[in-house]
C-alpha positions in Angstrom: 23.9 129.7 249.3 27.6 130.2 249.9 29.8 127.1 250.6 30.8 128.8 253.9 27.3 128.2 255.2 26.8 124.8 253.6 29.7 123.2 255.4 28.7 123.9 258.9 25.6 126.0 259.2 25.7 126.8 262.9 24.6 130.1 264.4 28.3 131.0 264.7 29.0 130.3 261.0 25.9 132.2 259.9 26.7 135.3 261.9 30.4 135.1 260.7 29.3 134.8 257.1 27.0 137.9 257.4 29.9 140.0 258.7 32.8 138.6 256.6 31.2 137.9 253.2 28.3 140.3 252.8 28.7 143.2 250.4 29.4 146.5 252.1 28.4 149.9 250.7 28.5 151.4 254.3 29.7 150.2 257.7 26.2 150.2 259.3 25.9 146.4 259.4 29.2 146.1 261.1 28.3 148.7 263.7 25.0 147.0 264.3 26.7 143.6 264.7 29.0 144.9 267.3 26.2 146.6 269.2 24.1 143.4 269.0 26.9 141.2 270.5 27.4 143.8 273.2 23.7 144.0 274.2 23.1 140.2 273.9 26.0 139.6 276.3 24.2 141.8 278.8 21.1 139.6 278.5 19.0 142.1 276.6 15.6 140.9 275.1 13.5 143.7 273.6 15.6 146.7 272.7 14.0 149.9 271.6 15.6 152.0 268.9 16.4 154.6 271.5 18.3 152.0 273.5 20.0 150.6 270.4 21.0 154.0 269.2 23.6 154.4 271.9 26.0 151.5 271.3 25.3 151.5 267.6 26.3 155.2 267.1 29.2 154.8 269.6 30.9 152.3 267.4 30.5 154.5 264.4 31.8 157.5 266.2 34.9 155.5 267.2 35.6 154.5 263.6 35.0 158.0 262.3 38.0 159.1 264.3 40.1 156.5 262.4 38.6 156.9 258.9 36.3 159.8 257.9 34.8 157.8 255.0 32.4 155.1 256.3 30.7 154.2 253.0 30.6 154.6 249.3 27.8 157.3 249.2 28.9 160.8 248.7 26.7 162.2 251.5 24.9 160.9 254.5 22.9 163.1 256.9 23.3 160.4 259.6 27.1 160.2 259.2 27.3 164.0 259.2 25.5 164.0 262.5 27.9 161.4 263.9 30.8 163.6 262.8 29.2 166.5 264.4 28.9 164.5 267.7 32.7 163.9 267.5 33.4 167.6 267.1 30.9 168.6 269.8 28.4 170.4 267.5 25.8 167.7 267.9 24.7 166.8 271.5 24.3 163.2 272.7 20.5 163.7 272.9 20.4 165.1 269.4 22.5 162.3 268.0 20.2 159.7 269.6 17.2 161.3 268.0 18.9 161.5 264.6 20.1 157.9 264.9 16.5 156.7 265.6 15.2 158.7 262.7 17.9 158.0 260.1 20.3 155.4 261.3 18.4 152.2 261.0 16.4 152.4 257.8 18.0 149.8 255.7 20.4 148.1 258.0 17.8 146.3 260.1 15.9 145.2 257.0 19.1 143.9 255.3 21.1 142.6 258.3 20.3 138.9 257.7 20.8 139.2 253.9 23.6 137.3 252.3 23.7 137.6 248.5 20.1 137.4 247.3 18.6 135.6 250.3 18.6 135.7 254.1 20.4 133.2 256.2 18.2 130.7 258.0 19.1 131.8 261.6 17.5 135.1 262.9 19.6 136.9 265.4 16.9 139.5 266.1 13.2 139.9 265.3 12.1 143.2 263.8 9.3 144.5 266.1 9.7 148.2 265.2 6.0 148.4 264.1 4.6 146.7 267.2 7.1 147.5 270.0 9.3 150.2 268.7 12.5 148.1 268.5 14.0 144.7 267.9 13.9 141.6 270.0 17.2 139.6 270.5 16.7 135.9 269.8 17.9 133.1 272.1 20.3 132.1 269.3 22.2 135.5 269.5 22.1 135.4 273.4 23.7 131.9 273.3 26.2 133.0 270.6 27.3 136.1 272.5 27.9 134.1 275.7 29.6 131.1 274.0 33.4 131.1 274.5 33.8 129.4 271.1 32.4 132.5 269.5 34.5 135.0 271.4 36.5 135.9 268.3 33.4 137.1 266.3 33.8 140.7 267.6 37.4 140.8 266.6 36.7 139.4 263.2 33.9 142.0 262.7 36.3 144.8 263.7 38.9 143.5 261.3 36.6 143.4 258.4 35.5 147.0 259.3 39.0 148.2 259.3 39.7 146.6 255.9 36.8 148.1 254.1 37.1 151.5 255.6 40.8 151.6 254.7 39.9 150.9 251.1 37.2 153.7 251.2 39.4 156.2 253.0 42.4 155.8 250.7 40.2 155.8 247.6 42.1 152.8 246.2 41.8 149.0 246.3 43.4 147.2 249.2 46.0 145.7 246.8 48.9 147.1 248.8 47.9 145.4 252.1 50.7 143.2 253.5 51.7 141.6 256.7 53.8 143.3 259.4 55.4 140.6 261.5 56.6 143.0 264.1 53.1 143.7 265.5 51.0 141.0 263.8 49.0 143.5 261.8 48.1 144.1 258.2 49.4 147.4 256.8 48.5 149.5 253.8 50.7 151.8 251.8 49.4 155.3 251.2 52.1 157.0 249.2 55.1 157.1 251.4 53.1 156.2 254.5 52.6 152.7 256.0 49.3 152.5 257.9 48.5 149.8 260.4 45.0 148.5 259.3 44.0 145.7 261.6 45.0 142.5 263.3 46.1 139.9 260.7 44.9 137.1 262.9 41.4 138.6 263.1 41.3 139.2 259.4 42.4 135.7 258.5 40.3 133.8 261.1 36.9 134.2 259.4 37.5 131.7 256.6 39.2 129.2 258.8 36.4 129.4 261.4 38.7 129.2 264.4 40.6 126.2 263.0 44.2 125.5 262.2 44.7 125.7 258.4 46.7 122.5 258.4 45.2 120.1 261.0 41.8 121.7 261.7 42.3 121.7 265.5 40.6 124.7 267.2 42.7 127.8 267.6 41.8 131.2 269.1 42.9 134.8 268.3 41.9 136.2 271.7 44.8 138.1 273.3 44.3 136.4 276.6 45.0 133.0 275.0 46.8 133.6 271.7 47.2 130.1 270.3 47.1 130.9 266.6 50.3 131.7 264.7 50.4 133.6 261.4 52.2 131.2 259.1 53.7 131.5 255.6 52.6 128.5 253.6 55.6 129.0 251.3 58.4 129.6 253.8 59.7 133.1 254.5 63.2 131.5 254.3 62.7 131.0 250.5 61.6 134.6 249.9 64.4 135.3 247.4 63.2 132.4 245.2 59.5 133.1 245.3 57.4 135.1 242.9 55.5 137.8 244.8 55.9 139.0 248.3 55.7 136.1 250.8 54.3 138.5 253.3 51.3 139.0 251.0 47.8 137.9 252.0 48.0 135.1 249.4 50.6 133.2 251.4 49.3 133.7 255.0 47.2 131.4 257.1 46.5 130.8 260.8 48.2 127.7 262.2 48.3 126.0 265.6 51.7 126.1 267.3 52.2 122.4 266.9 51.9 122.6 263.1 53.8 125.8 262.8 56.7 125.2 265.2 56.1 122.0 267.2 58.2 118.9 267.3 56.8 117.7 264.0 55.9 121.1 262.6 56.3 122.6 259.2 59.0 125.2 259.9 60.7 125.9 256.5 59.6 122.7 254.7 57.8 122.9 251.3 54.1 122.6 251.6 52.6 119.4 250.2 50.6 119.8 247.0 47.4 119.1 249.1 48.2 122.2 251.1 48.9 124.3 248.0 45.6 123.2 246.7 43.9 124.1 250.0 45.6 127.5 249.9 44.3 128.1 246.3 40.7 127.2 247.4 41.0 129.6 250.3 42.2 132.4 248.0 39.5 131.7 245.4 36.8 131.7 248.0 37.8 135.1 249.3 37.9 136.4 245.8 34.6 135.0 244.6 32.8 136.0 247.8 33.8 139.7 247.4 35.7 139.8 250.7 37.6 143.1 251.3 40.8 141.2 250.5 39.6 140.3 247.0 41.5 143.0 245.2 44.6 142.4 247.3 44.6 138.7 246.3 44.0 139.4 242.6 46.7 142.0 242.5 49.2 139.6 244.2 48.4 136.4 242.3 46.7 137.2 239.0 43.4 138.5 237.6 42.1 135.1 236.4 41.9 131.7 237.9 44.3 130.3 235.4 46.9 132.9 236.3 46.4 132.3 240.0 46.9 128.5 239.6 50.1 129.2 237.5 51.3 131.6 240.2 51.1 129.0 243.0 52.4 126.2 240.8 55.4 128.3 239.9 56.2 129.0 243.6 55.7 125.3 244.5 58.1 124.3 241.7 60.8 126.8 242.9 60.3 125.8 246.6 60.5 122.1 245.8 63.7 122.4 243.8 65.3 124.5 246.6 64.1 122.8 249.8 63.3 119.3 248.5 61.6 118.1 251.7 57.8 118.4 251.8 55.6 118.6 254.8 52.0 117.7 255.3 49.8 117.8 258.4 47.9 115.0 260.0 44.3 116.0 260.4 43.4 116.1 264.1 39.7 117.1 263.6 37.1 117.1 261.0 37.8 119.2 257.9 36.2 122.6 258.5 36.9 124.3 255.1 
């Protein structure tokens, strides 16, 4: 079982792990997750496949307008039908029938699978054989209505945009970097710079809604944006650092007190404890086959030894230049 689950195996953690750290060969699980959260918020119980087909296919249709490639397979009759619905050659009723027939085959069976086993919590029960659909569990209904889990939809969307960008461009996501102007991750496609997804949503999964430094709760919701995207090694030292400080390797979510409060980090050198924490974060994303795996390896090194040397070298350069170190005081239990 992944450490992500072993630390705090709540329903929220298990749902997040399924979305953020499962292997993806197609975007069906992500579409199903968004549909399930939507239906559970509406108080749904038993959902027939005909009822599920609507929101499930709608999320896929939306993403197909952004990226035509939604998986690694060369062909898919179901995705072809979704594309046809977008162009008007497949009617709504036809798409619903095709979705019921072709769209749920593997995704319902594998939804709870993480690695080689299923997570303990079930978010729906498969009742296709007895009732023609799935039954939403109380755990998912509570999760969907819990304000603490409000960021799960955004995190799922962020992962979806990361994986489909890699599929669409036909390359790894090694060119993804942070755009401070709009808070997004961007990818380079030749001369183009493409906005991929919210950096906050993409970074939040590992941190589980906690500040990287002090572990106090933060949120990425637009209505109450309390999380800052922070450079662990300060942007002010960019001319001295190896690698792009706007790279994923150097970015975390921080509460405003730690980032720019009265006793905040600002342009100080991160304490070695924080450098070690950053290394653990990067290694976890790499070993869990997160969509940012290739990005992090391209930015910091192909082996653990090279990645340690990369961070050590930047710490050495930052320490000699800035001298003063900063460390956070934990304000909550360690969450990662």
